[in-house]
C-alpha positions as CSV (number, residue, x, y, z in Angstrom):
1,M,32.8,-0.5,-83.9
2,I,29.3,-0.7,-85.3
3,S,29.3,-0.2,-89.1
4,E,27.0,2.4,-90.7
5,D,25.4,-0.3,-92.8
6,L,24.5,-2.4,-89.6
7,C,23.1,0.7,-88.0
8,Y,21.0,1.5,-91.1
9,R,19.6,-2.1,-91.2
10,F,18.8,-2.0,-87.5
11,C,16.9,1.3,-87.7
12,K,15.1,0.1,-90.8
13,N,13.9,-3.1,-89.1
14,A,13.4,-1.7,-85.6
15,N,9.7,-2.0,-85.8
16,G,10.1,-5.8,-85.9
17,I,12.1,-6.2,-82.8
18,R,10.7,-8.6,-80.2
19,M,12.0,-9.9,-77.0
20,Q,11.0,-13.5,-76.1
21,R,11.5,-15.0,-72.7
22,G,10.9,-18.7,-72.7
23,T,9.3,-20.4,-69.7
24,N,9.7,-23.8,-68.2
25,M,7.1,-26.1,-69.6
26,D,6.6,-27.6,-66.1
27,S,5.7,-24.2,-64.7
28,P,2.6,-24.7,-62.5
29,K,1.2,-21.2,-63.1
30,A,1.4,-21.5,-66.9
31,F,-0.2,-25.0,-66.8
32,Q,-3.0,-23.6,-64.6
33,D,-3.6,-20.9,-67.1
34,L,-3.9,-23.6,-69.9
35,L,-6.3,-25.6,-67.8
36,S,-8.4,-22.6,-67.1
37,G,-8.5,-22.0,-70.8
38,I,-9.9,-25.5,-71.2
39,A,-12.6,-24.8,-68.7
40,N,-13.6,-21.6,-70.4
41,S,-13.5,-23.0,-74.0
42,S,-16.4,-24.1,-76.0
43,E,-15.8,-25.9,-79.3
44,D,-19.0,-25.3,-81.3
45,D,-18.2,-27.8,-84.1
46,G,-17.6,-30.7,-81.8
47,A,-13.8,-30.6,-82.3
48,V,-11.5,-31.1,-79.4
49,S,-9.4,-28.1,-78.5
50,S,-5.7,-28.1,-78.9
51,A,-5.3,-27.5,-75.2
52,V,-7.1,-30.7,-74.5
53,W,-4.8,-32.6,-76.8
54,F,-1.8,-31.1,-75.0
55,L,-3.3,-32.3,-71.7
56,L,-3.9,-35.8,-73.1
57,L,-0.3,-35.9,-74.4
58,R,1.0,-35.0,-70.9
59,A,-1.3,-37.8,-69.5
60,A,0.1,-40.2,-72.1
61,D,3.7,-39.2,-71.0
62,K,2.7,-39.9,-67.4
63,F,1.2,-43.2,-68.4
64,H,4.5,-44.1,-70.1
65,R,6.6,-43.1,-67.1
66,E,4.5,-45.2,-64.7
67,K,3.9,-48.3,-66.9
68,G,6.9,-48.3,-69.2
69,R,4.7,-48.3,-72.3
70,Y,2.3,-45.9,-74.1
71,P,-1.4,-46.4,-73.9
72,G,-2.7,-48.7,-76.6
73,T,0.5,-50.8,-77.0
74,N,1.5,-54.3,-75.9
75,G,-1.8,-55.8,-76.9
76,V,-3.7,-54.4,-73.9
77,P,-7.3,-53.6,-74.9
78,C,-7.8,-49.9,-75.6
79,T,-10.8,-49.8,-73.2
80,I,-8.6,-50.7,-70.2
81,D,-5.9,-48.3,-71.2
82,A,-8.5,-45.6,-71.8
83,L,-9.6,-46.0,-68.2
84,D,-6.0,-45.8,-67.0
85,L,-5.4,-42.7,-69.1
86,K,-8.5,-41.0,-67.8
87,Q,-7.2,-41.6,-64.2
88,R,-4.0,-39.9,-65.2
89,V,-5.9,-36.9,-66.7
90,V,-7.8,-36.6,-63.5
91,S,-4.6,-36.8,-61.4
92,I,-2.8,-34.2,-63.5
93,I,-5.8,-31.8,-63.2
94,S,-6.1,-32.4,-59.5
95,A,-2.3,-31.9,-58.9
96,S,-2.4,-28.6,-60.6
97,R,-4.7,-27.1,-57.9
98,V,-6.8,-25.3,-60.4
99,E,-10.2,-24.0,-59.4
100,N,-13.2,-26.1,-60.3
101,P,-11.4,-29.2,-61.7
102,E,-14.6,-30.9,-62.5
103,S,-15.4,-28.4,-65.2
104,I,-12.0,-29.1,-66.9
105,I,-12.5,-32.9,-66.6
106,S,-15.9,-32.6,-68.3
107,Q,-14.3,-30.8,-71.2
108,V,-12.1,-33.8,-72.0
109,P,-14.2,-36.0,-74.2
110,Q,-14.0,-39.8,-73.9
111,N,-13.6,-40.1,-77.6
112,A,-10.3,-38.1,-77.5
113,I,-9.0,-40.3,-74.7
114,A,-9.9,-43.4,-76.8
115,E,-8.1,-41.8,-79.8
116,I,-4.9,-41.4,-77.8
117,C,-5.1,-45.1,-76.9
118,R,-6.2,-46.2,-80.4
119,Y,-3.1,-44.7,-82.2
120,G,-0.8,-46.3,-79.6
121,A,2.1,-43.8,-80.0
122,G,2.2,-44.4,-83.7
123,E,3.5,-41.7,-86.0
124,L,1.9,-41.3,-89.4
125,H,4.5,-40.5,-92.0
126,V,2.4,-37.6,-93.4
127,I,2.0,-35.9,-90.0
128,A,5.7,-36.6,-89.1
129,S,6.8,-35.0,-92.3
130,L,4.6,-31.9,-91.7
131,I,5.9,-31.5,-88.2
132,G,9.5,-32.0,-89.5
133,G,8.9,-29.2,-92.0
134,I,7.6,-26.9,-89.3
135,A,10.6,-27.7,-87.1
136,A,12.9,-27.0,-90.0
137,Q,11.2,-23.7,-90.6
138,E,11.7,-22.8,-87.0
139,V,15.4,-23.7,-87.2
140,I,15.8,-21.4,-90.2
141,K,14.1,-18.6,-88.3
142,L,16.6,-19.0,-85.5
143,A,19.6,-19.4,-87.7
144,T,18.8,-16.4,-89.9
145,N,17.6,-14.1,-87.1
146,Q,15.0,-12.7,-89.6
147,Y,11.7,-13.9,-88.2
148,V,10.2,-14.5,-84.8
149,P,10.1,-18.2,-83.9
150,F,7.3,-20.0,-82.0
151,D,7.2,-19.0,-78.3
152,N,7.1,-22.3,-76.4
153,T,4.6,-25.1,-77.3
154,F,3.2,-26.0,-80.8
155,I,0.3,-28.4,-81.1
156,Y,-1.0,-29.7,-84.4
157,D,-4.4,-31.5,-84.6
158,G,-4.3,-33.8,-87.6
159,H,-8.1,-34.4,-87.4
160,T,-9.0,-30.9,-88.0
161,Q,-5.8,-29.6,-89.6
162,R,-5.6,-26.9,-87.0
163,S,-2.5,-25.8,-85.1
164,S,-2.0,-23.8,-82.0
165,V,0.9,-22.2,-80.1
166,F,0.7,-22.0,-76.4
167,R,3.0,-19.8,-74.3
168,M,3.5,-21.8,-71.1
């Protein structure tokens, strides 16, 4: 039996009802949409888009799966790892079967690839605590059922202090 109080609260807050359906992060269609967004983006201030950082993180994961280490670690020069990482970026874009892959590859700046290699999978304590706080906030949203949590992928750019949420 539904109580009158529960019915009252439901009706009062009905305008905030949302339905979220998560998707598989490895969904080819969603990833193609993300890559198309990279091709159509233009960062005026010279900043790297969050979608490009996401692509580079996927390339770094592929690098780790294939070599057993992250780019920029084990004393290997960053220039060598940057070339290897660039090859993985190209292979990820090519495997996605997106139209005009050259335009997407041209949107991935070499300095962003070098930055992924330079930090060598290190985690700054300030950024780690910020991401931990964001994750805790999302857990509270889920536990209290009061607010709508992120829908899928959250990327934080510590260089520009910008964040983005991608629905994959």
